BAVEX-238095 format. One record per atom (N, C-alpha, C): residue number from 0; x, y, z; atom name. Coordinates in steps of 0.05 Angstrom, whole numbers. Example, Ala and Ser with C-alpha at 12.3 -4.5 7.8 and 13.67 -1.06 7.14 Angstrom:
  nr      u      v      w atom
   0    264   -114    156    N
   0    246    -90    156   CA
   0    264    -66    156    C
   1    257    -45    142    N
   1    273    -21    143   CA
   1    258      1    157    C
***
This chain:
  nr      u      v      w atom
   0   -361    -45   -444    N
   0   -340    -54   -460   CA
   0   -327    -92   -443    C
   1   -331   -111   -464    N
   1   -330   -133   -442   CA
   1   -302   -142   -439    C
   2   -294   -140   -413    N
   2   -272   -151   -400   CA
   2   -272   -178   -406    C
   3   -241   -187   -424    N
   3   -240   -224   -421   CA
   3   -214   -231   -404    C
   4   -224   -244   -380    N
   4   -200   -244   -356   CA
   4   -199   -277   -358    C
   5   -179   -283   -361    N
   5   -162   -326   -345   CA
   5   -189   -327   -331    C
   6   -209   -350   -329    N
   6   -222   -371   -307   CA
   6   -202   -397   -301    C
   7   -199   -373   -278    N
   7   -179   -409   -265   CA
   7   -207   -420   -235    C
   8   -210   -446   -253    N
   8   -228   -460   -227   CA
   8   -218   -469   -203    C
   9   -229   -469   -176    N
   9   -219   -486   -157   CA
   9   -241   -502   -147    C
  10   -231   -526   -138    N
  10   -253   -548   -130   CA
  10   -248   -557    -98    C
  11   -231   -528    -85    N
  11   -237   -536    -64   CA
  11   -220   -508    -52    C
  12   -230   -502    -24    N
  12   -223   -469     -9   CA
  12   -194   -474    -15    C
  13   -182   -449    -19    N
  13   -163   -443    -16   CA
  13   -154   -441     15    C
  14   -127   -455     23    N
  14   -124   -450     49   CA
  14   -113   -428     58    C
  15   -121   -406     75    N
  15   -117   -394     87   CA
  15    -91   -386     92    C
  16    -85   -406    123    N
  16    -66   -413    131   CA
  16    -41   -420    115    C
  17    -38   -428     84    N
  17    -16   -428     68   CA
  17    -13   -406     61    C
  18    -26   -382     54    N
  18    -34   -370     39   CA
  18    -25   -338     57    C
  19    -28   -340     85    N
  19    -21   -318     95   CA
  19     12   -310     96    C
  20     25   -334    100    N
  20     53   -338    109   CA
  20     64   -326     74    C
  21     53   -333     59    N
  21     55   -333     28   CA
  21     58   -304     28    C
  22     35   -284     32    N
  22     38   -262     35   CA
  22     53   -254     43    C
  23     76   -264     70    N
  23     83   -238     85   CA
  23    113   -243     77    C
  24    110   -260     65    N
  24    149   -268     48   CA
  24    145   -257     23    C
  25    121   -248      8    N
  25    127   -233    -17   CA
  25    131   -216    -17    C
  26    146   -194    -38    N
  26    153   -167    -33   CA
  26    130   -151    -51    C
  27    120   -164    -72    N
  27     95   -139    -75   CA
  27    120   -130   -101    C
  28     95   -112   -112    N
  28    113    -78   -134   CA
  28    117    -96   -161    C
  29     99   -125   -165    N
  29     99   -145   -191   CA
  29     89   -136   -218    C
  30     77   -114   -221    N
  30     66   -100   -240   CA
  30     55    -77   -231    C
  31     40    -55   -251    N
  31     30    -35   -245   CA
  31      6    -41   -259    C
  32    -12    -63   -260    N
  32    -35    -67   -277   CA
  32    -53    -94   -255    C
  33    -72    -87   -248    N
  33    -88   -112   -239   CA
  33    -96   -139   -252    C
  34    -89   -157   -243    N
  34    -83   -182   -255   CA
  34   -107   -189   -277    C
  35   -112   -190   -307    N
  35   -147   -201   -323   CA
  35   -148   -229   -310    C
  36   -145   -231   -284    N
  36   -159   -274   -285   CA
  36   -188   -267   -250    C
  37   -199   -281   -261    N
  37   -218   -291   -238   CA
  37   -218   -319   -235    C
  38   -217   -319   -213    N
  38   -211   -355   -190   CA
  38   -253   -353   -186    C
  39   -253   -380   -188    N
  39   -279   -392   -197   CA
  39   -275   -414   -176    C
  40   -302   -413   -165    N
  40   -313   -441   -149   CA
  40   -333   -458   -160    C
  41   -339   -471   -181    N
  41   -366   -484   -191   CA
  41   -385   -491   -170    C
  42   -385   -504   -148    N
  42   -403   -511   -129   CA
  42   -403   -511   -107    C
  43   -406   -501    -86    N
  43   -404   -492    -56   CA
  43   -421   -507    -43    C
  44   -420   -521    -30    N
  44   -439   -531     -7   CA
  44   -431   -520     16    C
  45   -457   -509     28    N
  45   -453   -494     55   CA
  45   -458   -515     74    C
  46   -437   -506    102    N
  46   -436   -530    116   CA
  46   -450   -505    148    C
  47   -478   -521    149    N
  47   -486   -520    164   CA
  47   -480   -511    195    C
  48   -457   -532    201    N
  48   -452   -522    227   CA
  48   -435   -501    223    C
  49   -418   -497    206    N
  49   -397   -470    209   CA
  49   -422   -446    196    C
  50   -436   -448    186    N
  50   -461   -427    187   CA
  50   -471   -424    211    C
  51   -480   -436    226    N
  51   -485   -435    271   CA
  51   -457   -424    280    C
  52   -438   -429    273    N
  52   -411   -420    291   CA
  52   -424   -387    288    C
  53   -412   -387    270    N
  53   -410   -355    255   CA
  53   -439   -339    257    C
  54   -461   -347    254    N
  54   -478   -336    278   CA
  54   -481   -326    297    C
  55   -472   -349    309    N
  55   -466   -343    340   CA
  55   -456   -332    346    C
  56   -431   -329    338    N
  56   -401   -306    333   CA
  56   -413   -275    328    C
  57   -427   -273    312    N
  57   -432   -243    300   CA
  57   -460   -231    305    C
  58   -478   -250    324    N
  58   -500   -241    333   CA
  58   -529   -244    317    C
  59   -529   -266    306    N
  59   -541   -276    283   CA
  59   -562   -295    294    C
  60   -588   -299    288    N
  60   -605   -319    306   CA
  60   -600   -340    288    C
  61   -605   -368    306    N
  61   -597   -393    294   CA
  61   -630   -401    271    C
  62   -625   -407    241    N
  62   -640   -399    211   CA
  62   -616   -412    192    C
  63   -639   -420    171    N
  63   -632   -435    150   CA
  63   -623   -415    125    C
  64   -622   -394    132    N
  64   -616   -379    114   CA
  64   -602   -356    120    C
  65   -580   -359     95    N
  65   -552   -344     99   CA
  65   -558   -312    106    C
  66   -536   -300    123    N
  66   -541   -271    125   CA
  66   -521   -265    111    C
  67   -529   -235    103    N
  67   -522   -231     75   CA
  67   -489   -222     83    C
  68   -479   -233     98    N
  68   -450   -224    100   CA
  68   -438   -251    103    C
  69   -450   -269     94    N
  69   -440   -302     97   CA
  69   -426   -307     75    C
  70   -442   -303     51    N
  70   -426   -309     26   CA
  70   -396   -288     28    C
  71   -398   -274     38    N
  71   -365   -253     40   CA
  71   -341   -279     44    C
  72   -353   -282     76    N
  72   -337   -307     85   CA
  72   -333   -330     62    C
  73   -347   -343     49    N
  73   -344   -360     29   CA
  73   -326   -352      0    C
  74   -332   -324     -1    N
  74   -311   -322    -21   CA
  74   -287   -310    -13    C
  75   -283   -307     14    N
  75   -252   -283     23   CA
  75   -225   -305     11    C
  76   -235   -331     16    N
  76   -218   -343      7   CA
  76   -202   -343    -29    C
  77   -217   -340    -39    N
  77   -210   -335    -73   CA
  77   -209   -306    -74    C
  78   -209   -284    -49    N
  78   -199   -259    -51   CA
  78   -172   -254    -49    C
  79   -158   -282    -18    N
  79   -137   -276    -10   CA
  79   -115   -286    -29    C
  80   -133   -310    -46    N
  80   -116   -328    -74   CA
  80    -99   -311   -104    C
  81   -127   -300    -97    N
  81   -112   -263   -125   CA
  81    -99   -249   -121    C
  82   -103   -234    -88    N
  82    -85   -214    -76   CA
  82    -50   -231    -67    C
  83    -51   -257    -74    N
  83    -18   -270    -66   CA
  83    -19   -280    -94    C
  84    -24   -267   -117    N
  84    -18   -285   -151   CA
  84     13   -265   -151    C
  85     24   -289   -163    N
  85     49   -272   -174   CA
  85     48   -252   -184    C
  86     21   -240   -199    N
  86     17   -220   -219   CA
  86      4   -195   -209    C
  87      9   -202   -186    N
  87    -16   -176   -168   CA
  87      9   -159   -159    C
  88     -2   -128   -169    N
  88     11   -112   -157   CA
  88     24    -99   -125    C
  89      3   -115   -118    N
  89      9   -101    -85   CA
  89     13   -129    -67    C
  90     35   -116    -47    N
  90     37   -134    -23   CA
  90     10   -144    -14    C
  91      0   -167     -4    N
  91    -20   -159     19   CA
  91    -20   -146     37    C
  92      4   -150     58    N
  92      4   -131     81   CA
  92      4   -109     70    C
  93    -10    -83     82    N
  93    -16    -69     87   CA
  93    -23    -52     62    C
  94    -50    -70     56    N
  94    -78    -60     49   CA
  94    -95    -52     72    C
  95   -105    -32     55    N
  95   -119    -23     76   CA
  95   -157    -28     72    C
  96   -170    -48     86    N
  96   -199    -53     74   CA
  96   -219    -26     83    C
  97   -219     -8     67    N
  97   -229     26     68   CA
  97   -263     20     75    C
  98   -267      6     54    N
  98   -309      2     45   CA
  98   -312    -26     36    C
  99   -331    -33     41    N
  99   -352    -58     37   CA
  99   -380    -52     26    C
 100   -386    -55     11    N
 100   -414    -65     -4   CA
 100   -427    -93    -15    C
 101   -444    -94      4    N
 101   -466   -128     -8   CA
 101   -490   -119    -23    C
 102   -485   -128    -29    N
 102   -521   -127    -55   CA
 102   -535   -161    -52    C
 103   -548   -166    -30    N
 103   -569   -188    -28   CA
 103   -596   -187    -53    C
 104   -593   -200    -73    N
 104   -616   -199    -90   CA
 104   -641   -214    -81    C
 105   -635   -234    -61    N
 105   -655   -249    -50   CA
 105   -644   -271    -26    C
 106   -666   -275    -12    N
 106   -654   -288      8   CA
 106   -639   -319      0    C
 107   -620   -333     14    N
 107   -599   -348      0   CA
 107   -607   -375     23    C
 108   -622   -394     15    N
 108   -628   -424     27   CA
 108   -590   -442     36    C
 109   -588   -442     58    N
 109   -567   -465     71   CA
 109   -569   -489     47    C
 110   -588   -488     45    N
 110   -592   -523     30   CA
 110   -584   -514    -11    C
 111   -576   -493     -7    N
 111   -566   -481    -40   CA
 111   -546   -487    -45    C
 112   -532   -491    -66    N
 112   -503   -499    -75   CA
 112   -500   -471    -94    C
 113   -466   -460    -85    N
 113   -468   -434    -96   CA
 113   -446   -439   -118    C
 114   -438   -425   -142    N
 114   -429   -411   -155   CA
 114   -410   -393   -145    C
 115   -383   -377   -144    N
 115   -378   -362   -128   CA
 115   -354   -353   -153    C
 116   -343   -326   -157    N
 116   -324   -309   -173   CA
 116   -318   -285   -157    C
 117   -294   -292   -163    N
 117   -273   -266   -152   CA
 117   -256   -251   -167    C
 118   -253   -231   -167    N
 118   -237   -212   -191   CA
 118   -234   -190   -183    C
 119   -215   -182   -187    N
 119   -205   -149   -184   CA
 119   -214   -131   -207    C
 120   -219   -100   -200    N
 120   -224    -84   -217   CA
 120   -217    -59   -212    C
 121   -220    -39   -226    N
 121   -214     -3   -217   CA
 121   -192      8   -208    C
 122   -175      1   -209    N
 122   -145      9   -208   CA
 122   -156     41   -210    C
 123   -149     53   -182    N
 123   -154     80   -190   CA
 123   -127    103   -173    C
 124   -121    122   -175    N
 124   -113    137   -155   CA
 124   -123    154   -129    C
 125   -114    155   -108    N
 125   -126    174    -86   CA
 125   -103    184    -67    C
 126   -115    199    -55    N
 126    -98    221    -49   CA
 126    -78    211    -34    C
 127    -85    186    -22    N
 127    -67    172      6   CA
 127    -53    151    -13    C
 128    -58    146    -40    N
 128    -39    119    -52   CA
 128    -52    115    -77    C
 129    -75     92    -82    N
 129    -81     77    -97   CA
 129   -102     56    -83    C
 130   -131     56    -94    N
 130   -145     41    -90   CA
 130   -150     26   -115    C
 131   -175      2   -102    N
 131   -179    -13   -126   CA
 131   -202    -39   -117    C
 132   -212    -52   -122    N
 132   -244    -60   -121   CA
 132   -239    -97   -118    C
 133   -247   -107    -97    N
 133   -242   -147   -108   CA
 133   -277   -144   -110    C
 134   -287   -156   -124    N
 134   -309   -159   -132   CA
 134   -314   -190   -130    C
 135   -341   -200   -116    N
 135   -338   -221   -104   CA
 135   -372   -228   -130    C
 136   -376   -256   -131    N
 136   -407   -256   -145   CA
 136   -417   -284   -133    C
 137   -440   -290   -121    N
 137   -446   -314   -119   CA
 137   -475   -319   -137    C
 138   -477   -336   -136    N
 138   -498   -347   -168   CA
 138   -513   -382   -155    C
 139   -540   -383   -163    N
 139   -545   -400   -166   CA
 139   -553   -416   -189    C
 140   -544   -431   -197    N
 140   -556   -431   -228   CA
 140   -539   -411   -243    C
 141   -554   -407   -259    N
 141   -546   -379   -278   CA
 141   -556   -348   -263    C
 142   -571   -353   -242    N
 142   -582   -333   -224   CA
 142   -561   -318   -206    C
 143   -550   -295   -207    N
 143   -531   -279   -184   CA
 143   -549   -282   -169    C
 144   -548   -286   -142    N
 144   -564   -283   -118   CA
 144   -557   -262    -95    C
 145   -531   -251   -100    N
 145   -504   -237    -79   CA
 145   -480   -225   -103    C
 146   -478   -199    -92    N
 146   -448   -187    -97   CA
 146   -440   -166    -75    C
 147   -418   -175    -78    N
 147   -395   -158    -57   CA
 147   -386   -138    -75    C
 148   -374   -126    -54    N
 148   -351   -111    -71   CA
 148   -330    -91    -44    C
 149   -309   -100    -42    N
 149   -288    -93    -19   CA
 149   -270    -71    -36    C
 150   -273    -54    -27    N
 150   -246    -33    -36   CA
 150   -233    -31    -18    C
 151   -190    -34    -35    N
 151   -174    -31    -11   CA
 151   -155    -12    -20    C
 152   -144      4     -5    N
 152   -126     19     -3   CA
 152    -96     16     -3    C
 153    -79     23    -20    N
 153    -55     22    -13   CA
 153    -46     46    -19    C
 154    -34     56     20    N
 154    -27     81     24   CA
 154      8     79     15    C
 155     16    106      5    N
 155     32    117     -2   CA
 155     40    140      2    C
 156     25    155     22    N
 156     25    178     31   CA
 156     18    177     67    C
 157     23    185     90    N
 157     20    179    118   CA
 157      4    192    123    C
 158    -13    208    106    N
 158    -34    227    106   CA
 158    -58    216    126    C
 159    -74    226    147    N
 159    -95    207    167   CA
 159   -118    210    148    C
 160   -134    190    148    N
 160   -165    196    134   CA
 160   -179    212    148    C
 161   -197    233    133    N
 161   -209    253    134   CA
 161   -233    243    162    C
 162   -236    266    177    N
 162   -249    257    193   CA
 162   -283    262    192    C
 163   -306    245    192    N
 163   -331    253    184   CA
 163   -339    271    189    C
 164   -355    284    169    N
 164   -371    311    169   CA
 164   -396    311    194    C
 165   -406    326    206    N
 165   -428    324    224   CA
 165   -456    310    219    C
 166   -466    318    188    N
 166   -479    299    183   CA
 166   -474    273    179    C
 167   -454    261    176    N
 167   -445    229    179   CA
 167   -459    221    206    C
 168   -453    233    226    N
 168   -454    221    258   CA
 168   -466    229    269    C
 169   -465    260    280    N
 169   -479    275    291   CA
 169   -506    276    291    C
 170   -525    263    269    N
 170   -548    266    260   CA
 170   -563    241    272    C
 171   -555    225    281    N
 171   -555    199    289   CA
 171   -568    202    318    C
 172   -590    190    319    N
 172   -606    188    350   CA
 172   -583    177    375    C
 173   -587    178    393    N
 173   -565    170    420   CA
 173   -576    140    419    C
 174   -558    130    428    N
 174   -548    112    417   CA
 174   -571     83    429    C
 175   -572     64    412    N
 175   -589     42    418   CA
 175   -577     16    430    C
 176   -557      9    432    N
 176   -538    -13    445   CA
 176   -510     -7    450    C
 177   -503    -19    476    N
 177   -471     -5    479   CA
 177   -463    -43    468    C
 178   -447    -39    456    N
 178   -424    -69    449   CA
 178   -396    -71    460    C
 179   -397    -94    478    N
 179   -372    -99    492   CA
 179   -360   -121    491    C
 180   -331   -109    473    N
 180   -323   -127    460   CA
 180   -304   -135    472    C
 181   -298   -172    474    N
 181   -276   -180    493   CA
 181   -260   -182    478    C
 182   -223   -185    486    N
 182   -199   -188    482   CA
 182   -199   -212    464    C
 183   -214   -240    460    N
 183   -215   -251    452   CA
 183   -230   -254    418    C
 184   -237   -230    416    N
 184   -266   -227    393   CA
 184   -254   -235    370    C
 185   -225   -226    361    N
 185   -207   -237    345   CA
 185   -206   -264    336    C
 186   -207   -275    355    N
 186   -198   -312    354   CA
 186   -218   -318    351    C
 187   -247   -311    356    N
 187   -266   -328    360   CA
 187   -278   -313    331    C
 188   -280   -298    325    N
 188   -288   -292    289   CA
 188   -272   -303    277    C
 189   -241   -301    281    N
 189   -220   -320    256   CA
 189   -224   -352    268    C
 190   -234   -364    277    N
 190   -246   -398    279   CA
 190   -267   -391    258    C
 191   -285   -372    260    N
 191   -314   -380    239   CA
 191   -310   -369    216    C
 192   -291   -356    208    N
 192   -287   -340    177   CA
 192   -263   -339    167    C
 193   -248   -359    188    N
 193   -212   -365    162   CA
 193   -200   -348    167    C
 194   -200   -321    173    N
 194   -178   -300    168   CA
 194   -170   -293    202    C
 195   -149   -309    191    N
 195   -125   -314    220   CA
 195   -106   -284    210    C
 196   -112   -265    204    N
 196    -88   -242    201   CA
 196    -89   -235    226    C
 197    -61   -231    236    N
 197    -50   -239    268   CA
 197    -49   -206    276    C
 198    -64   -184    258    N
 198    -66   -163    276   CA
 198   -108   -161    290    C
 199   -118   -187    284    N
 199   -135   -200    303   CA
 199   -136   -205    330    C
 200   -111   -224    335    N
 200   -113   -247    347   CA
 200   -104   -243    371    C
 201    -81   -221    372    N
 201    -67   -214    399   CA
 201    -42   -187    396    C
 202    -50   -186    433    N
 202    -35   -158    434   CA
 202     -4   -162    420    C
 203      6   -181    422    N
 203     39   -191    417   CA
 203     43   -185    387    C
 204     19   -194    370    N
 204     23   -197    339   CA
 204     15   -176    321    C
 205    -10   -159    342    N
 205    -27   -139    334   CA
 205      1   -114    336    C
 206     23   -114    352    N
 206     34    -89    352   CA
 206     55    -98    338    C
 207     68   -116    323    N
 207     78   -122    300   CA
 207     78   -108    277    C
 208     47    -94    277    N
 208     40    -81    260   CA
 208     34    -52    261    C
 209     39    -43    286    N
 209     35    -18    286   CA
 209      8     -7    314    C
 210      0    -37    323    N
 210    -25    -30    340   CA
 210    -24    -37    359    C
 211    -33    -13    382    N
 211    -30    -20    417   CA
 211    -38    -48    420    C
 212    -57    -61    415    N
 212    -72    -82    419   CA
 212    -88    -94    394    C
 213    -97   -118    397    N
 213   -111   -127    378   CA
 213   -128   -116    371    C
 214   -141   -115    341    N
 214   -171    -97    326   CA
 214   -185   -115    315    C
 215   -212   -120    323    N
 215   -229   -127    306   CA
 215   -239   -127    290    C
 216   -251   -156    272    N
 216   -246   -152    236   CA
 216   -270   -134    231    C
 217   -259   -113    213    N
 217   -283    -99    210   CA
 217   -306   -106    198    C
 218   -304   -128    175    N
 218   -330   -151    176   CA
 218   -338   -163    192    C
 219   -333   -173    215    N
 219   -347   -181    241   CA
 219   -362   -149    257    C
 220   -354   -134    253    N
 220   -366   -107    255   CA
 220   -396    -91    239    C
 221   -382   -100    221    N
 221   -411    -97    190   CA
 221   -436   -123    205    C
 222   -419   -145    209    N
 222   -445   -171    211   CA
 222   -462   -156    230    C
 223   -445   -151    247    N
 223   -462   -152    271   CA
 223   -480   -126    273    C
 224   -480   -103    268    N
 224   -497    -76    250   CA
 224   -511    -94    238    C
 225   -509   -113    220    N
 225   -532   -123    203   CA
 225   -548   -141    216    C
 226   -540   -153    246    N
 226   -548   -163    251   CA
 226   -578   -157    276    C
 227   -560   -123    274    N
 227   -580   -114    296   CA
 227   -611    -97    281    C
 228   -612   -104    256    N
 228   -642    -92    239   CA
 228   -648   -129    237    C
 229   -643   -148    243    N
 229   -650   -186    240   CA
 229   -682   -173    245    C
 230   -704   -180    223    N
 230   -730   -176    220   CA
 230   -733   -155    210    C
 231   -714   -141    205    N
 231   -734   -110    200   CA
 231   -722   -111    166    C
 232   -706   -121    155    N
 232   -701   -115    126   CA
 232   -719   -140     99    C
 233   -721   -120     71    N
 233   -724   -136     59   CA
 233   -715   -163     37    C
 234   -724   -170     29    N
 234   -705   -192     23   CA
 234   -685   -188      6    C
 235   -695   -162    -14    N
 235   -667   -147    -20   CA
 235   -666   -124    -16    C
 236   -633   -122    -20    N
 236   -628    -95      0   CA
 236   -598    -93    -10    C
 237   -589    -76     -5    N
 237   -554    -65    -12   CA
 237   -552    -53     10    C
 238   -527    -69     29    N
 238   -505    -52     52   CA
 238   -485    -35     42    C
 239   -478    -13     54    N
 239   -452     -6     41   CA
 239   -436      6     68    C
 240   -416      1     75    N
 240   -409     11    100   CA
 240   -383     25     84    C
 241   -364     43    110    N
 241   -343     57    116   CA
 241   -333     49    140    C
 242   -309     35    139    N
 242   -288     25    158   CA
 242   -275     50    172    C
 243   -282     67    192    N
 243   -250     86    191   CA
 243   -245     80    226    C
 244   -241     81    243    N
 244   -222     76    263   CA
 244   -218     55    276    C
 245   -196     39    272    N
 245   -198      3    282   CA
 245   -208      6    310    C
 246   -228    -24    317    N
 246   -238    -32    339   CA
 246   -224    -28    361    C
 247   -200    -31    381    N
 247   -195    -43    398   CA
 247   -210    -62    413    C
 248   -179    -85    417    N
 248   -197   -104    436   CA
 248   -183   -109    464    C
 249   -203   -110    484    N
 249   -223   -107    488   CA
 249   -232    -64    488    C
 250   -265    -64    486    N
 250   -271    -43    479   CA
 250   -303    -40    485    C
 251   -312    -15    500    N
 251   -342    -11    490   CA
 251   -344     10    469    C
 252   -361     -7    448    N
 252   -368     24    428   CA
 252   -403     18    429    C
 253   -415     50    421    N
 253   -435     47    411   CA
 253   -454     46    383    C
 254   -475     27    385    N
 254   -481     34    364   CA
 254   -506     41    357    C
 255   -515     64    330    N
 255   -530     79    329   CA
 255   -547     77    306    C
 256   -574     85    297    N
 256   -588     80    270   CA
 256   -610     94    266    C
 257   -609    110    237    N
 257   -633    124    249   CA
 257   -651    109    219    C
 258   -671    114    215    N
 258   -691     94    192   CA
 258   -702    125    173    C
 259   -696    116    148    N
 259   -706    138    126   CA
 259   -730    132    109    C
 260   -758    133    113    N
 260   -771    106     97   CA
 260   -769     86    101    C
 261   -756     75     70    N
 261   -755     42     81   CA
 261   -722     34     78    C
 262   -704     53     87    N
 262   -675     61     85   CA
 262   -670     64    118    C
 263   -644     57    117    N
 263   -634     58    150   CA
 263   -603     71    138    C
 264   -593     82    171    N
 264   -562    100    169   CA
 264   -558     87    191    C
 265   -530     85    197    N
 265   -525     69    220   CA
 265   -500     69    218    C
 266   -480     75    250    N
 266   -445     71    253   CA
 266   -453     60    280    C
 267   -429     57    289    N
 267   -413     53    305   CA
 267   -385     66    316    C
 268   -394     79    350    N
 268   -370     94    352   CA
 268   -364     93    377    C
 269   -340    108    393    N
 269   -334    109    419   CA
 269   -325    135    425    C
 270   -306    138    439    N
 270   -296    161    453   CA
 270   -278    164    435    C
 271   -267    153    428    N
 271   -252    160    400   CA
 271   -249    164    378    C
 272   -281    162    370    N
 272   -290    169    350   CA
 272   -311    152    331    C
 273   -308    151    300    N
 273   -324    132    293   CA
 273   -308    101    283    C
 274   -324     88    288    N
 274   -305     70    269   CA
 274   -320     51    250    C
 275   -347     57    241    N
 275   -353     48    229   CA
 275   -378     62    212    C
 276   -381     75    191    N
 276   -413     86    180   CA
 276   -422     75    158    C
 277   -452     71    156    N
 277   -461     60    137   CA
 277   -488     55    130    C
 278   -493     45    113    N
 278   -529     55    103   CA
 278   -540     23     92    C
 279   -568     24     89    N
 279   -583      1     75   CA
 279   -603     15     59    C
 280   -597      1     36    N
 280   -619      8     23   CA
 280   -641     -9      7    C
 281   -666     -9     10    N
 281   -680    -36      8   CA
 281   -678    -30    -36    C
***
């Protein structure tokens, strides 16, 4: 069945600096259904200097090809604009990003102009509340070259997430790398992604939301994992991750991976437990 949505075109990037205060002051609960609207930016020009800064913070090498996680950064302001709409049923503060799936259909050059689309879909019940997906798409001309699905949880119960099964973590080999995350990592990633959520910036602001100190952006952790596979991935692939325990800043975490034919399984963990589990499929 074809879903008809109201298309709202944007000719500039929404300001996250304005949207976050709006989200903090909103009361939510403005309906029981996801809005039938999609936001579109018809022509996005890649800023090569911004791309280079992103690559440096996330661990990618220099080059003219976008990391598979970079279109998410470009689409994220549209997603926040969507989730701060008057008709959106939930408040942005309190939503938990639990899963992220990215499909790269082909490499994208920094010289190409992208058409971005973002919409919400699949509101459903979950044992701890409700989940929904924020869908993102990047196209060059009429060809879709990239797709992203960010799954969010709106908690209505206080139960914690289930621990991963032993097959999810323990079968992976010994760590191939140990990453030391500095206390400024959240601010550094915020500068290159635009995501200045206060839980990532400083201990004092993170404590306001119940964290003992600032936590790393989940999408930085995913990007840093993807950077570890540089030179070993095909042109087209899907990388799917589940976010577990937050990575406190500063801290040390272990990266593990295992190859299964043309696919990969990987995780990031510390003594506290798993922070992220993921898989890459060609």
